[in-house]
N, C-alpha and C positions, 0 to 999 in steps of 0.2 A: 442500315441506320448509322453504323459506325462511319462508313464512307460519307454519308450525307452530313453528319455532324462535323467531321473533320474538314470537309470541303467548305462548310458554312463559316469556318474560322478564318477563311481568307489567307492572308500572309502567315497566320499562326498555325496553319494546317500542318500537323506533325508528319503526314505522309508525303514522302518525296517522290515515290513511284509506286504504281500498282499494276498488276498483271493477273488476269483470270487464269485458273487452272483448267485446261481443256485437253486437247489431244496430246498424248505423251506424258500427261501428269506433271509432277514436279520436275521431272527431267527436262521438260521444255520450259515451264513457267519460270522456275528459279534461274536457270541459266540465261534465258532471254532477258530477265530483269536486270542482271548485272552486266550482261554483254551490251545492252542498249545504253548503259551508263559508262561504258569503257572501262570496266573493272573486272576483277576476278572474284572468287568467293571460296570460303571454307565453311562447310556445312556438316552438322552432326545428324546423321540419318535417324537416330533414336530420339531426337528432340521433336520429330514430326509427330503430332498427336495421332494415336492409333489405338483402337479398341482391341486389337489382336496382337499380343506381344510376339506371336510366332511368325509374323510376316517376315519374309526375307528382305534384305536391302533392296533387291530389284523390285519386289512387289510394292514396297513403300515408295520407291523412287519413280516408278513408271505407271502405277495405277491411275486411272482417270476418274476418281471419285469426284462428283459434281459439287457445286455450291461452295467452292473454295477459292481463295485469293492469296497471292503472295504480295507482300508489301515491303518497301524499303523505308525504314524509319531511322533517322539519325539518333545516336545514343542519348543525346541531351533531350530529345523529344519523346523518348520512350515512356517516361512517367505520365506525360499528358495523354498519350495514346492509350496507355493501360487504364487510366481513369475512365476514359470514354468507353472502352471495350467492356469493362466491368459493369458500368452503368447500364449498358445495353444487353448484358448477359451474353456477350459474344466471346466464345473461347478463342484463344490465339496462343501461339508459341513462338519464341525466338529460336530459329533453327540454325542460324549461322551469321557470319559477318562478311561484308564485302571488303576486298583488299585491293591495293594498287597492283600487285603482281597479277598478270593476266594468266591465271591458272585456276582450274577448278579442282578442289579437293573435297571429297565426301568421305567422312570417317564413320566408323561404327564401333561405339564403345562396348557393345555387347559381344561382338565377335572379334573385335580388335583390328587394328590396321586401317588402311585406306581402301574404301570400296572403289573410289574413282580418284585418279590423280593424273590430270592431263592438261596440256596447254589449251587456252580458250580458242586460239586460232585453228587448232585441229578440229575442235567441235564446230566452229562456225566458219571454217574455211570453205572455199568453193568446192562443192562435191562434183564428181564427174557427172556429166550429163547422161541421163538414162536414154537408151535407144530401145524402141519397142516396135515390133512389126505387128500390124493389125490388118486382117483381111476383111473386106466387106462381103457380107452374105445377103444376097437379094432373094428374099422369099417371094414366091408367086402370090399376087394379090388379085382378088376378084372385084370387079367394079360393082358398087352398091346399086341396086335397082331403086331409083328414086320414086318410081310409081308404087312400090311396095307390092305389086301384083305377084311377084315371085314368092313372097313370104306370106301373103294372105290370099291364097287362091280361092277361098270361099267368099271373100268380100269383093264382089264385082263392082260395086259403086265406089267412085272416088271418095265420096263423103264418108262412107263406112271405114275406108282405109285411113283417112285423116283422123277420124275419131279414135280408132284403135291406136294410132301413133300417139295422139295426145294423151290418152290414158296411160300408155306405157312410159312416155318421156317424162311426164310430170311426176311420176313415182320413182324415177331413177335417182339413186342417192346423190349423184353429182349435180343433179338439177333441182331436186326437191328441196323443201325448206330445211335449213340447218338449225331450226329453233331449239331442238333438244341439246345441241352442242353449246349454243350460246347462252341459254338460260341457266346452265349449271354454273357459270362463272359470274363474277362481279364485273359489270361493264362500266362502272363509274369510279373505280379506284383512282385516287389522286385528286378527284374533283375537277380535273382539267380536260375531261373528255368532252369534245364539242360534237363529234359525230361517231356514234357507235353503230353496230350492225342493224339495230332495230329502227325502223323508219315509221314516222307518223303516229297518229293517235291509236292505230290498231297494231302497232309494234310488229311490223312485218320485216323479217330478216333479209333485206335485199340491198342494203347500202353498198355502194361501189367502193368507198374509200373510208379510211379511218382518219379522223382529224382530232388533234389535241391542241389546247391553248398553251401559250408560252408563259402564262402567269395568271394569278387570280383576279387582278384588277379588272373590273368590268369594262374599263375604257380601252383595254388592250384588244387588238384584233389579230395580232400575229400568232403563229403557231406552226405545227408540223403536220404533214399528211403522209400516209403510207397506204399502198395498195398492192395487191398480189396478182400474179399471172402464172398460169401453168396449163400445159396441153399434153398430158402423158399419153392419152390414146392416140393422138396424132403422131407421137414419137414412134409408135409401133410401125408406122408406115414410112415416115420421113423424119429423122431426128433433127435435121437442120430446119425444116419447116416448123416443127414443134418449138424449137428454140426461139425462132423469130416470132411465132405467134404468142409465146409466153411473154416476151418483152412487150409486144403490141397490146396484149390484154392488160398488162399492168399499167401501161400508159393511158389507155382509154378509161380504166377505172380511176386513175389518179386525176384525170382531166376534170372530174366532178368537183375537185377542190380548187380553191383560188390560188393557183400557182401561175405567176405572171408569164412565164416562158418555159419552153421545154429545156432550155439550157440550165434551169435551176434544178433539174432532176438528176438524182444519182440512183444507181441500181445495186442490189445485192443479189448474187446468183448462188443458189443452193443446188449442187449437182448430185445426182444419185445414179449409180450404174454398177453393173458387174463387169468391170473393165477387163478382166482376164477371160471372160467367157467369149466363145467364138463369135465374132462379128460385132460384139458390143464395144470393143475398143475403137473400131473404126467409126461406129455410130456416135460415140462420145466425141471423137475428134471432129466429126462433121457438125455436131451440135455446138461445140465450143467455137469453132470457126464461124459458124453462122451468127452466133451471138456477137462476136467481135466485129464482124463486118457490118452488121446492122447498126450497132452502137456507133461505129465510125460514121456511117451515113446519117444518123440522127444527131450526132454531135453530143452524145452523153457518154458517161463512163461507168465502170463497174468497180468501185474502190474496195468493196468487201464481198465476202462470200464464204462458202464452206463446201465440203464434198464428203460423200460416203461412197467409196469405191468397191464395196464388198456386198452388193445387193443380191446375194445368192444364198440359198439354203440347201443343204444336202437332202436327198430324198429320204422319206421316213422308213423305207424298207430296203431289204437287200436288192440291189440292182435297180432301185427306183431312181429315175432321173432327177437332177437337181431342179429346184424351183428358182427361176431367174427373173428378176424384175427388169423391165426394159429401161433404157436410158430415160431419165426424167430431169426436168429443170423447173425449179420454183423460183420465180423472179419477184423480188420485192422492190417496188419503186418508192422512193421517198423524196420529199422536198419541203422547203420552208413555205409557209402559207402567209399571204398578205392579209386575208380577211377570213377568219374562221367562221364567220356568220354568213358567208356567201357560198357555202358548199351546196351543190346541187344534189338532189336525191331523186329516186325513181317515183316518188309519190305524186300521182297526178292530182292537179289542183281543180277543185270544183268551183262553179260559179263563173259567169262570163263565158263568152264564146272563145274556144281555143281549138287548136288543131295539132295533129301529130305529124312531125316531119321525120323522114328516114334519110340519114346520111350514109351512103354506101361507099365504103373505102376499098371495096374489092373489085370495082369495075364490072359489076353485074355477074360475077362468078358465083356458082352455087354448089361447090364441091362438098360432098357428104362424108368423105373418108375420115374416120376417127370421131365422128359426131355422136351425140347422144342417141340420135335416131338409129344410126347403124348399130350401136351397142345393144339397144333394146330388142333388136332382131338377131342378136348373136353374130353380128358381122363387124368387120372393121373397114372394108372398102379399100380402094386403090388410089384415089385422088383426094388429097387433103388440102385444106385452106393454107394459105401462105401470105407473106407480106411482099407483094411485088412492087409496091410504090412507097418507099419510106418517106419521100417528100410529102406525099398526101397525108400520111399519118402525122408528120411534124406540123404541117399546115393546119390540119384539123384541130390538133391540141392547142396551138397558139391562137387560132380563130376563136375557139370556145372561151378563151381567157380575156378577149377584148371587152371593155366596159359595156359597149352597146349590146354585144351578144349576151353578156352575163345578165344584164338587166331585162333581157327579153325572154330568156329561157325559164320556164316554170318548173320543168321536170326533165331529168336526163337519165338514160340507162343505156349501157353499151350492149351490143349483140354478142352473146357468148354461148355458154352451155345451153343447149336446147334450141338455139336459133332465135329468129325474129318472133316466133309464136310465144316462146317463154319470156322474152324481153318485154313484150307488150302485156302479157298476162300478169307478170310480176308488178308492172306499173299499175295495172288495174287493181290488183290485190292491195297494194300500198295506199292507193287513193280511195279504196272502197267505192269504186264507181265502175260503170259499164263503159265499153268502148266499141266503136263501129269502125272497122279497119277495111279499107278498100285497097287491095293490092294491084288494081289495074295499072297504075303508073309504073310498076316494076315488072309487069308480066307482058308477054306478047299478046297480040290481038286474038289469036286462036290458041289459048292456053291449053297445054296438055296436062294429064294427070301428074306426070313426073315433075313438070315445071312448077305447078302449084305446091306440091309437097316439098320439093327442094327449096323453094322460096321461103316456105314457112319454117323449115328446120335446119337449113345450112348454118354453119357457125363461122362464116367469113367475117372480116372486120367490118364494123358498122356501128351505128348508134341511133337511138330514137330520142327526139326532143319534143317536148310539149311547149308551144308558144301561143300567145294570144293570136286570134285570127287577124287582128289589125297589124300585127308585127311580122306575120309569117313571110310576106314578100321580102321584107328587109333582111330577115335571117337567112333566107334562101340566097339572097344576093351576096351577103357577107361570106357565106360558105362558098359560093361560086367564085368570088374573088380570090379565095384561098385554093381554088382548084378542086373543091370537094362538091360533087353533085348532091343535092337534097331535093326530095319531092314530098308533097303532102300525101299521106296514106290513111288518114283517119281523123276522127273527132272523138271528143270525150263526152260521155253521157249517152248510154244506149240501154234501153229497157225492153222487156217483153210486154205483151199485151196486159199482163197483170201487174205491171210496174216493177217487176224484179229486174235487178241489174243484169245485163247480158254482155257477153264477149262474143262479138260477131266478126268473122273474116269473110270477105267476099271478093269477087273479081267483077267489078261493075255491078250488075243486077243479079249475078249468079252467086248465091250463098255457098261458100266452101265449108264453113263450120260455124255452129252457133251453140252456145251453152250458157247457163247462168254463171255469173261470176262466182257465187258461193260454191257451186258444185266443182268448178275448176280449182278453187282455193282449197277445198277439202282434199281433192286428189293430190295437189302439190304438197299439202301438209301431212298427208296420211303416213308417209314413211317416217317422218319425225315423230308423229304421234305414237306410232307403234313402238319405236325405240324408247320414247319417253315413258310409255306405259310399263316397260320392263324395268326401268330405273326408278321412277317416281311412284307415288300412289296412283294406281290405275284409275280410280274415280276422279281424282283431280285432273289427270291428263285428259280423261274423257270429257269433263266439263269444259275444259279449255278448247278442245277440238270441236265440241258442239257449237261454240260461239261463232265459228267460222261459217256455219251453215245458215246464218240468218243475216238479213240486211239491216235488222233493227239495232244491232250493236253500235253504239255511238263512240266506242273506243275510249281512250284516256282523255279526260277533260278536267279543267280546274276552274274554279270560280272564286276570285279573291273577295274577301269581306272587308278589305281596307284598300286605301290608295297608296301604293308604294312610294309615290313622289312625296308624300307627307311624312314618311318615316324618318327622313334625315333630321328633321327638327326635334325628334324625340330622343336621338342618340347623343349621350353626353360626349364632350370632347375628350381627347386622349389625356392621360396624366401629364404628358410632357407639355400640353397646352393649358394646364391648370385644371383639368377636369378630374372627376372621380368616377371610375368605372368599377362595377362589381367584378370580383375575380372569380374565374372558373378554371378548375384543374382539368386539363385534357389528359386523361390517364392512359398510359401505354403499358404494354407488356411485350415480351420478346415476340417479334414477328408481325405485330400489327402494322397496318399501312394506310389508315384513314385519318391520321392525326392532323396532317397539315390542312386539309380542307375543313375539318371540324373546327380547328383553331381559327381559320379565316372567317368561317360562318359566324362564330361567336364574336369575333372582332367587328364584323360588319353590323352585328346586332347591338353593339355598344358595350361588350364585355372586354375585360382584360384577360385574355387567354394565356395560361401558363402551362408549359410542357412539364408533365410529371410522370416519371417512370416508376414502376412498382419498386424498383431498387431504391429510389429516393425515399419512399415511404418506409421500407424495411430498414434502411440504414439511418432513419430518423433525420434525414436532410430536409424533409418537407413536413409541415404540420397542416393537416386538412382543416384545422380551425381557421386558416387564413382565407378559405374559399367559401363562397355561397353556392357554387355550382360544381358538379363533377360529371364528366362525360367519359365513359369507358368506350373507347373507339373500337371499330371492327377491323377485320383483316384476317391474318393467319397466325394468331397467337399460338405458340408452342407447336409450330409446324402444321397447324390446322388438322391435327390428327383427332380421331375420335376421343372425346373426353378432354379436349384442350380447354374448354370453358371450366371444367371441374378443376383442372390444374391451376388455372388462374385463381379460382375461388379459394382453393386450398392454400395458395401462397398468402392469402389474407387470414383465413380461419386458423391456420396452424402457427401464426405469428402473434403472440400476445400483444405486442405493440401495434401492429397493423390492425388487428381485430378491434382493439380499443379505439383506434383512430376512426375507423369506419363506423363503429357503433355510435360514437359521439357525434359524428357528422350527420347520420341519419336521424338521430334523436332531436336535433335542432329544428326549430320551426321556421327558420329563414333559409333553408337550403332546398336544392333540387338536384336530381340526378338523371342522366340519360345513359342508355346503354342497351 
């Protein structure tokens, strides 16, 4: 809030420069702060706030304690900054001064003398290049049996093997619902979230992309989008392929947002490796090189990122081997958005005739190495998916952004963890509808057991689009013009004889797999349910889980009892236009983060919203008698620790002035409060 308040002052902002404290602690943050300004610095190490007076200068200087910033503030602006920090209950300390002499001096008044005294050009001069030898280790790999006969010798029928695979894959944590992770957090902080993970009336966590708005004004359509991609299991076999697939996955997820062109996209790369472990250095090099070459081919850049190069733990006992994590890359793709309301989701739309199109970006390949299917049978495989045609990936992304395409697509979901089966199943879950999928267009005439299973579960690049039947031919033609083949593989709306929604996969007239949508949804959500049962009240978790097993649940619905278009006439004009609006205090405490959207909501409803911090009340800068409304907003007051609410309450109850103010406010007959 200190940074937000200072930034809102515009030209009067007291902060000249800001730097977060990360790797290297203050030794990096403070020195980079002054170096980037072309200055030196003199710093007193004991002025750095510390709860432990016994810390050595090196411990204070180099520790990487989080949630800290270093700032440059001109001496004449320090009083203004201090007032803002005190109002926000934000502790700070002046630890030194910048100076024209290009030298770094760190003193210690406790121990005496200079801890550091060196020229800045020594600290920031060109270090010698590091040379490192890394040998590649090629471990033998066994090709995964796509028919599953080797792993399920007792299941002679292909249908039984497919059913076994479905039950295992849908419960794999990387494939299964992440609801237990999502519902523990607040998905609406800032009030600017246009697309969160939960999709549709049934709040299914399958969104491909996160989208936020650039402002509160309802006429605004611009915003920002962010999507992730990662392929750690593929990296065990081929680090370069995993790197390329992570980039491609992030882009296919981001394609759901309204991003005009791939050239708008930037990437962030988060690398993890045990770089000093035998073979891992070479794998890391291969992964980084693969990322670089693919981004050049796609015409996009990676301006930011981070790395963790010590992904190894010692063994727990004498002689125990170390535990080493394989090379992994998490790619975050982000871009500006033209229309936040044009984001595509996996939710299948009901009503009217529609079809499902499958766009294959892998040229018909069906490699299963590193797939969820291989993992659930304790295998890794030898041949993994890869990005062989960057031009097709770029063309598909841009084709999906064309206005004609955008207006034709009803639902969209990329093929990823779990393969085409999971892609389509998740779309059915989100739409609360059955599907009839005919894989004949992507299978050979005499389909084998392995071909059917590989088609269902391979995780090559691709996507499924729902379009109206009348527009299907046009969409296929648009994709063909971009060089991306697409075929119709199914329809929306499939039921059993008793009317229950069904998910059916077939090859022509031969049914490969069929089950009720609710039974598959329950399998997919079971892993999340069991974790949630350990964290939350088990009965509440069970009641939520049981809702998935019925088609009767109508999901979240609303019914307005008024006409929103008539509300504008009831809202008084702003005071600047001669109107008189009732005043409401948006009450804040240290750490809250829902004040801006609360204030805007009150403003839209015809109130004059005023920002009031608890320090304003305690310091008698604000009188609650000036307000008819009071809203205590949510967020993370007092660090969101247990008892944080009690801490806020006691700041009122233990202050005679504040207690009297609130008592008088609540005793009035013309007031209201929210919180």
